[in-house]
N, C-alpha and C positions, 0 to 999 in steps of 0.2 A: 179523380176520373170523371169526366162530364156526363151529362145527361145523354148527350148524342151518342157516345160510345156505348153506354149501357142500353140504350134503345136499339142500336145497330145490333149489339150482341145477342139482345133478347130475341130480336126478330129473326136473326140468323138462327138461333138455337131451335126457335119454335118451328121454323120451315123445315130444318133438318129432322127435328123429331117427328113431324107429321109426315115427311117423306118415308121415315123408317117403318111408319105403320101402313103406308100404302104401296110400297115395294114388295112384291111377293116374297123374295128371298129373305129380306130383312123382317117381314112380318113372320115368317116361318121360324126364324131364329128366336124371336120374341116369345114365342109358345114352346119351342122344342125342349130348352132347358128347364122350364117350371114343369113341363109335363114329364121329363125323365125323373125330377125330384119328387114329384108326387107319386110316381110309379114307385120309387125306392121306399117312399113312406108306406105305401100300402103293404110291401112285403115285410117291413120291419115293424109295423105299427103296434104288433101285440106281443113282441118279445120283452120279456121282464128284464129291468134293471133295477135290482133291489125291490123296492115297493112302486116303483115307477114303471112305465111302458117306454121302451126304447123311441117309438115313434114320437111321444111326447118330447122326450129329451131331444131328439135330433131336429125336429121342425124349427125350433128357434134358431138352432145353430145353423141351419140351412139359410134361413133368413139372413143371418149375419155374414155367412159366406157368400151369398149372392150380393149382397151389398157390396163386400169387399171387392168383387170382381170389376168395380169401377176402375181400379188399377188397370187391368187388362184392356176394358174398353177405352179408356182414355189414351193409354198407349197405343193401341191399334189404330185409333182413328188418327192421331197426330202423325204416326209414321206414314200411314197410307196417304195423307195429305200432303206431307213432306215429298214422298216419292211421285206423286202425279202432278205437282206444281200448285195445288190448291194454296199451300202455305206461302209460296212465293208471291202469288196474286194478292193474298192477304197483305203481305208485308208491303206491297207497292201502293196501297190505298192509304189515304189519312186515317190514322187510329185503327188501321186494319187489325194488327196484332191483338191489341186488347179486346176489341170486338169478337175475333176470331176464338179467342180463349174463353170469352163469356159464352159465346155461342156454344162451344164443345162441352162446357160445364152443364149448361141446360140440357143439351142434347143427351149426354151420357146418364146425368142424374135423372132426368125425366123418362129415359128408357129403363133404367134401373128400377125406378118406383113402380112403373107398369109392369115390369117382370115379376116384382115382389107381389104386386096385387094378384097377378094371374096365377102365382103359386099359392098365396096364402088363402085365398076364398075356397079352392076345393080342399085344401090341405086341413083347414080347421073343422071341415065337416067329416073329414076322415079319421082325424086322431082324436082320441079321448084323453082326459087328464090335464087339459091346458086350463089356464085361467083368463079367459076373455072377457073383457068388459071395460067400462071407462077407466078403471085404474090401471088398465094395461097401457093405453095409449101414450100417456106422457113418457114413461119408460121407453117405449119403442121409438117415440119421436126424438127424444135427446141422443139416443145411442146411434140412431140411423143418421141424424144430422151430423152430429160430431164424426162419426164414422166416415161419412162421405167427404167431409173437410180434411180427414186424416189420410184419405187414400186417392182422390182425385189429383191433387198436385203431384203426389209421387208418381202416379200414372203419367203425367204431362213430363215429368223429369225423365221416366224411363223412355217414353216415346220420342224424346229429343236425342236419346242416345244411339238410336238405330236410324239407318238410312233406307232400309228396305223392309217391307212386310215379312220376308222370309227370315232376316235376322232377328226381327221383333219377336217372332215366335218361340224364340230361346227363353223369353220371359216366363211363358206359361209352364216351363218345367219346374223351376224352384217354386212357382206358385202352387202348383198340384202338391208339391213336397210339404210345403207349409199347411195346406188344407189337410193333408194326411195325419199331421200331429197336433192339430188344433182342437181335438175334441169335438168335431161337428157331428158324426154319427155314432159316437160313444163317449163316456166320460173321459176327460183327459187324465184323470187319476189312475186309470189302468195302465198308462204307459210308464216307462222308466223316469225317475225324477229329472235326469238330465236332458230328456227330450221335452218334459214339462217346462222346463226353464227356456229352452229354445223357443218353443211355441209361444211363450210369454213375451216375448220380443216383439213379435208382430200383431198388427191390428186385428187380423183374422180372429184370433182366439177371444180378444176381449169384445168384440162386436158380438161374437156368439153369446158369450156370458151375459152381456147386457141384455140380449134379446131373451136368454132363458130367465133372467130375473125379472122381466116384465110379464113373461107369458106362464111361468110354471108356479105351481102352488109353493108356498115357503118351505114345505117339507122337502121338496127337491133339492134344496141347498146341500144336504148330506153328501151328494155325489161330487161336490165342487172342492177345488183345493181350499183346505182351512175351513172347509163347511161354511163358507161365506161367499156373499155375492160380489163383494168387494166394489162396491160403486165407486169410491174414491180413486181407487187403483185403476178403474176402467176409464174415468174420465181423465185421470193423469196420463196414461200411456196413449189414449188416442190424441189427447191435448198435445202431447210431445211430438207424435208422428205430424199432426197437423202444423205445428209450429215449423217442424223441420221442412215439410213440403212447401208451406208458404214462403219460407226463406229461400229454399233452393230453386223453385219453379221459375221466378222471375229471372235470376241471374242465368240458369241453363238455358231458358228459352230465348233471352236476348241474345245470348252468344250463339245459339244455334240458328237464329234468324240472320244474323250478321253473315253467316257462311253461306247462306242461301244466294243462289243467282241462277240465271237462265242456264249457263254452262253446266252446273253442278247437276240440275234436273235434267238436262238433255243426256248427260252422261250416265245417269241412273236409268233412264229409259232405254238407252243404247244396251246397257248391261242386262237389263231385263228382257230385251228382244233377243240378245244373244242366248240367254238361259232357255227361252221357249222356241228359239228357231231350230 
C-alpha cells in the first residue's frame, strides 16, 4: 500500500471524525451512551460482590464492551455508505477502496476512543476500588489495540453482508445477547457453565477480562474463571479473531465492491422511497 493511499485514507478519516463532533445529532450520540453507562454505575457502585464493589467490577467490563461496539459502528457506516452510493463513488476513484477503508478505521476507532474517554473520566471519580496509575496504562493499551483489530474487520465483513440500514439492524440483536452473557455487569462465574463457554468464544468477554486485569486489584481475580486473569488466553482469542477478520475482510469487501453499480444503488433508493412513501 503506497503513501498516497495512506495519506488519502488518513485525511478522509480525520475529516469524517471531525464532522462527527460538529454535527449536532452525532455529537449527542457521542455523549449519550457514556452518560447512560455512568448513570448505571452510579446506581450499582456500592453493591457488594464478595469483598469487591459491583461498580469497580463493572467499570472495566463496560470499557471492554464499548470498545467492542466497533463491530456495530463499522458495520453501520459501511452499510449506510453502500446504500447511499458513497461506496460506489469511492470505488470509481483510483485507490478509492483502500483509502475509504483506512478512513473508516480511523473514523470508527477515533470515535470509540473519544467515547471511552468521555465515559472513563467521570466514572473513575465515581467508583471506588480501582487500581488507577502508571501500571494500568500498558494493560489497557494492549487490550484495547488488539481488541480493535479483532473487532473492526469483523464489523466490515458484517457491513458487507447487508444492503440496507434496516437489514443491518439485525446485527444488534445477537450483539446484545452476547453482551448479556459476557460478564459485563456481574461476574461471569454466576452463569451456568455452558453459557460461560459460549461467552468465551466472542471477543467481548476477553476485552472485559483484559480491562479488569489492568484496572482492578489483584484480589479481584477470585471472581474470575479459574481465579486467573488469563493474559495468554486473552491475547490468543483476540489474536484469533483479528486474524480471522483480516483474512476475511479483504475478500468479502472486494466481492461486495465488484457487485456495486449505479443501477444497484438506484434500485436501493427506489425501494427505500417505496418504504417511506
